[in-house]
N, C-alpha and C positions, 0 to 999 in steps of 0.2 A: 110873943116876940121871938123866943128861941125857935119856935116852930117855923116862923117865917125865915129865919136865918138858915135853918136846915134845908128848907125848900129851895132857897136861893142858891145855897152851896151845891145842892144836888143838881139844880138846873145848870149851874156853871160847869160842874163835872160832866154832865151829859153833853153840854155844848162842846166842851173840850174834846170829849171822846168823839163826838160827831165830826168835829173839825179835823181831828187826827185821822179818822177813817176816811173822810172825804179827801184829805190831803194825800193819804196813802194811795187812794184810788187814782188821783190825778197826777201824782208825781212819778216820772219815769227817769231812770238813770241809765245812761249809755256806758256799757263796760268798755275797758280799753281796747278790746278786740272786736268791737261791733259798732255799728252806726244805727241810730234810730231815725227812721223816715216817718215823719208825721204828716198825714194828709187830712184834708177836710176843710181847710181854710186857706186864704191867700196869705202867702208869706213871701218875704224878700230875703234872699240869702246872698251874701257877698260872693261874687264870681259867677252867679247863676242869673238866668234870664228872669225877668219879672213875670209873675203870673204862672209859675210852674205848678202851683197847687199843692206843694208839699214842702216840708221843712226838714233839714238834716241836722241832727244833733250827735256830736261825738265827744266822748270824754267828760260829760257833765250831765246834770239833771235838768228836766224841764217839766212844766205843767201841761197836762193834756186834759182836754175836756171830754169826759166819757160821753159816748153817744154822738158827739159832734165831730171829734177827731179820731182817726185810726192810727195806731202806732204799730209799725212792723220793724223787725231787726234784720240788718244786712251784715253778715259775718265779714270781718276783716282779717280772718285767719289765713295762714298760708295754705295753699292747695297745690297739689302736684298731679301731673298726668304722665303716664308712660307713653313714649313714642315708639312705635314699631311700624316703620314706613317702608314699603317696597318702592325702590327707586331704580332709575336707569341712568347711567353716567353718559357723559359726552361721547365716550367710546362705544356706547351700546352695551355695556356690561351691566347685568342686573345685580343690584345690591339690596340688602335690607339694613336700614339704619335704625339702631336702637338708642334711645336716650330718654331723658326725663326733663320736664319743664316744671319749675316751681314758680307759682304766680300767686297774686292776691289782688284784691280790690285796692285801687289807689287811695291814699289817705286824704287827698284834697276833695273838696265838695263836688267838683266837676266830675271826677272819676266815680265818686260814690253815686252821684245822680245818674250817670250813664249806666253803671252796673245795676242800680236799682231799677231802672226802666227795663233792663233786659233779663235780669236774673233774680229779681226779688222773690218770685214764686217758683223759680226753677234753679235754685242754687246747686242742687245735686247734678244738674246737667252742665254746669259750668266747665268741668274737666273735659267732657266730651266735645264741647264747642271749641275749647282751646286746642284740643288734639287735632280737630279737623282743620283749624286755621294753620297750625304749624305743619301738618302733614302736606297740605297743598303747597305751601311755600318751600318746604324742604325738598319736595320732588322737583320743583322748578329750579332751585339752586343747584341741586345735585346734577340735573340734566346739563348744566353748563360747565361742570367741572370734570376732571379726569380722576381716576382712582388714585393716581400718584398725588394729586393735589389734596385730596381728602385725607390721605394717610399722613402726609408730611406737614399739613397745616390745617389741623382740625379747628384751630381758633378762627381761621378765616371762614370756614363753613358755619361755625357758631355765630360769628359776628354778622355775616350776611343774613342768616336766618332771623336773628333778633331784629336787625334793621328792617327786613322785609315785613316782619309781623308787627313792628312797633305801631304803625298807624292804625291797623285794625284792632290791636289790643287797646290802644288809647280810645278808640270809638266804643269798645266794650267796657271801658272804665277799669281795665286791668293793667297791671304792670308785671313785668317778668323779673323776678328776683334772681333766677338762675336757669340757664339752659346748658345741659351737659349731654354731649354725644358719648354714650358709653361704649358702643360696639358697632362695628361695620361688618356685617356678615356677607360672605362671598360664596354663594352656592356653586359658582363655576370654578373656584380654585384659582382665580387670577391673582389674588393677593398672595396666596401661598407660593405660587410659581414665581411671582415677582420678588418674593423674599428669599427664594432658594439660593440665587447667586451670592447675596449678602450673607446668608446663614452659612453657606459653604466657605466663604472667605473668612468669616469670623471663626468658624470651626477650624479652618486651616491655620489661622493666626494663633488660635488657642493651643492647637497641637504643637505648633512651632515654639510658642512661648513655654509650654510645658516641657517640651524636649530640651529647650535651652536651659530652663530651670533645673531639670534633672541632670543635664550635663554639668552645670555649674555646681550643683549640690554634690554630684559624684566627685568632681575635681576638688571641691572643698573637703569632702570626707577623706579622699585619698591624701590630700596635703596634710590634713589633721592627723590621719593615721601615720603618715611618714614622720611628722613632727613628734608624735607620741613614741614611735619606734626610736627616733633619734634621741629623744630625751631618756627613754629607757636604756638605750645603749650607753649614753654618757653616764647615766647613774650607775649602771652595772660596772662600767670601766672604773669610775671613781671608787665604788665599793670594793672592787677587786684590788685596786691600788692600796686603799686603806687596809684591807685585809692582809695584803702582802707585807705592808709595813708592820702591822701588828704581829704577823707570824714571824717576821724577821727579828723583831724585838724580843718576842717570846723565845725564839730559838737561841738568840744570844744570851738571854737570861738563863735558859736551861743549860747552855754550854759553859757558862761561867764556872759552875762547880766542878764538872768533869775536867775542864781545862786545868783548874788548880790541882785536882787530884792527879791528872796526867803529868803535870809538871813535877809533882812531888814524887810520882812513881817512875819518872823517866830514868833516873839513875838506876833504880831497881831493875827496870825493864832492860836497860843496856846490859847489865850484868847477867840477867836471866837470858838475854838473847845470845850472849856469848856462850853461856852454858848450853842453850838449846842448839846453837850451831854445832857445837862439838857433839852433842847427842844426835843431831840429825846426820852428821857425817858418819857417825857410827852406825846408825840405823840404815842409812843409804847403802853402805857397804854390805850390811846384812841383807837388805832387800835385793840388791844386785845378785847376791848369791842365792837367796831363797825364793824370791818372787819374780823378779824382772825377767830372768832367763826363761823360766817356764812360761810366763805370760807372753813374751815375744814369740815363742814357738807356737803357742796356741793362737795368737793373733794372726800370725802368718798363715796358719792352716785355714782360719776363718776367711781371711782375705782371698786366699786362693780359691776356696769354694765359691765365694760370692762372685769373683771374676768369671769363673767357669759357668755359673748359672746365668750371669749377664750375657756372656757371649752366646749361650744357647738361645736366650730370648731374642737377641738381636738377629741371629741367623733365622729363627722362625719368622720374625717380623719381615725380614728381607725376602724370604721365600713367599710369604703371603702377598707382599707388595708386588713381587715379580709376577705372581699368578694373576693378581688384579690387573696389572699392566698388560699381560698377554691377552686376558679376556677383553679388555678395552680395545687393544689393537685388532683383535679378531672381529669385534663388533664394528669398529671403524672400517675395516676391510670389507665387511659384508655390506655396510651402508654405501661405501664407495662403489662396490661392484654393482649394487642395485641402481645407483644413480647413473653409472656408465651405461648399464643396460637400457635404462629409460632414455638416456640421451641418444644411444644408437638407434633405439626404436623410433624416437621422434625424428632423427635424421633420416631414417629409411622412409618413414611416412612422408616427410617433406620431399625426398628425392622422387618417390613414386608420384606425388602430386605434381611435381615439376615436370616429370616425364609425360604424365597424362596431359598437362597443359601444353607442353611442347608438341605432342602428337596431334592434339586438337588444332593447334595453330598451323602445323604443317599440313594437316588435312584441309583446313580452310584455305590455306595458300594454294595448295594443289587444285582445289575446287575453283578458286578464282582464276588461276592460270589456265585451267581447262576451259572455263567460260570465255576467257579472253581469246584463247586460240580458236575456239569455235566461232566467236564473233568475227575474228580476223579471217578465218577460212570462208565464212559466209560472205563477208565483204569482198574478199578476193574473188570468189566464184561469181558473185553478182557483177563485179567489174569485168571479169573475163567474158561473162555472158553478154554484157552490154557491148564490149569490144567486138565480139563475134557478130553481134547484130549489126553494129556499125559497118564492120567489114563486109558482111553479106549485102548490106544495103548499098555500099559503095560498088561492090561487084555488079549488083543488079543495075545500078546507074550506068556503069561502064558498058554493060551489054545492051540495055534497052532504056535509054534516057527518056524517050517520049512516053513510054508506058508508065515509068515511075513518076515522072512529072505529072502526067495526067491523073494518076492515082492520088498523088499528094494534093493536087489542085481540087480533085473531087472531094477529098476528105476535108480540106480547108475552104471549100467553096462558100459555105454559109458565112464564114468570117469575112471572106473577100467581098461577098455581096453586101454584108452589113456595113463593111468599111466604105463601099461605094455609095451606099444609101445614106451614109453619114453626111454627105454633102447637102442633103435636103433637110437636115435636122432643124436648122434655124429659119426655115421658110414657113411662115404662118399661112399664107394664101398663095396659091399657084393658079395662074390663068394661062391656059393653052389657047393660043390664037388659031391654030389650024386643026383643032379637034383631034380625031383619031390618028391622023398623020403625025401630029406633034407628039402624041404619046408614044408612037412607034419610034420616032427619032430619039426620044429620051431614053427608052429602053435599049436602043441600038448603041447609044453612047456608053451606057452602063456596061453592056456586054463587050464593047470595044475596050473599056478599061480592064475587063477580065482578060481579054486576049493580050493586051499589053503586058499584064502580069505574067501570062504564060511565056511571052517572048523574053521577059527579064529573067525568068527562071531558067530558060534554055541558055541564055548568055552566061548566067552564073555557073551552070553545069559545065559549059565549054571552058570557062576560065579555070574551073577546078581541075578538069582533065589536063589542061596545059601545065598547071602547077605541080601535078604529080599525085601519086597515091597518098602521100602523107597528108596533103591538103584535103583529099577526099575523105580520109579517115577522121579528120578533126572537124569537118563541116558537113552537114546534111540538110535535108529538107526540114528537119525539126526546128532548125534555127532560122528558116526562111521567113521573112516578114513581108507581106504583100505591100507593094507601093501604095501610098495614100492616093485615093481617087481625087482627081481635080474637080473642083466645083463646076457644075454645069451652069452656065449663065441662063438665068430665067428672067423673063420679062414680066414685071408685075403690072397689074392693071392700075393705072394712075387714077382711075375713077374709083 
């Protein structure tokens, strides 16, 4: 019987041990920072689609059938990824944006399911995927902003980036706990140049404020020093007044005893004074006789010597002053003489220059006068020669008019013929009805016009002879104008 009980007890213990071991193998507990994803059987989880094929357990324990179900853990810890993105702004300025993204898997089952599908076996690559998502959106957002917008409102850049990445992060089952833009690097120096005017203004204001503070401090120090000096002066004045009062009181105290003694001895002194006066009178009379007379004589001698020495020094000083005065006068005379000599020399040079200028002007004037006289003589000679020629021509006309007129007509005959032929200038077509005879008549009329000119010239000469020699001298054949030829009527062919 006891043996049976022992066997039963041992079996129960073994059964308990077996149950504990099996329970230990089947029981899984999800830590606070992780989620258990159990796959291998059909489960339905609130908020998820039916038939997902896995179950999510967070913050509690669950039974898992070994060999039938698989359990894997998805970390819910925070992760971070460094952002270092090369961007180009709306102004075309290249920038490098540095920041950090702190993210984690969402706590709800939908986020855990999405993250489990994408990162369960690649949780180490989660940071790289998030970096790529944020880098692309950050480049796009920075491309629509200016450098000034990014500097003055970083919260705007952060908000737009989080909003742009929110949808994609939700699909990945991730949430962003924090996005910080740490630094905006500017390799072109645009931001530095943009800040220079403000930095210069701040530096200027700081220097002005420092100078104003120094001025106020200096004024305060000077006022404090003045008040200290004033207080010191007042203190010394009061101390001197108190010391004077103490000295006065001490002097009075010290004088009280001697005054009493002096009052007591006054009578004695009066008597002694009288005795002394009598004694002094006696001694004075004795000094008059023994000392004063000889001393007066000696003093007179000393005074006489001193006056003689003084007069000698005065005379020597006057002589030296006179010598200096004469030397100064001589030097002044020498300087004045040199100045007068320089002035005379300058005056002489000026007079010589003036005389030279005057001589040059007179020579030029004489040259111009000579040229004018020569031109006048030349004109006069030319006029006389022309007058002699006119006179000779008039004499020739008087002697032989026919020859002179014939000569003049011969010289001007081409002009006369040209003037006669001018009547035919406007004729485009000429038709001669009688042939060679008509041509002869035409030339005969032209020559007749020349003869008429010869008759007019003779009449002109005759009238000149009647008017006298003066008219002959003022008119000649050079002024003769042949009469204009009359137009010869020409019949045109009407056909």
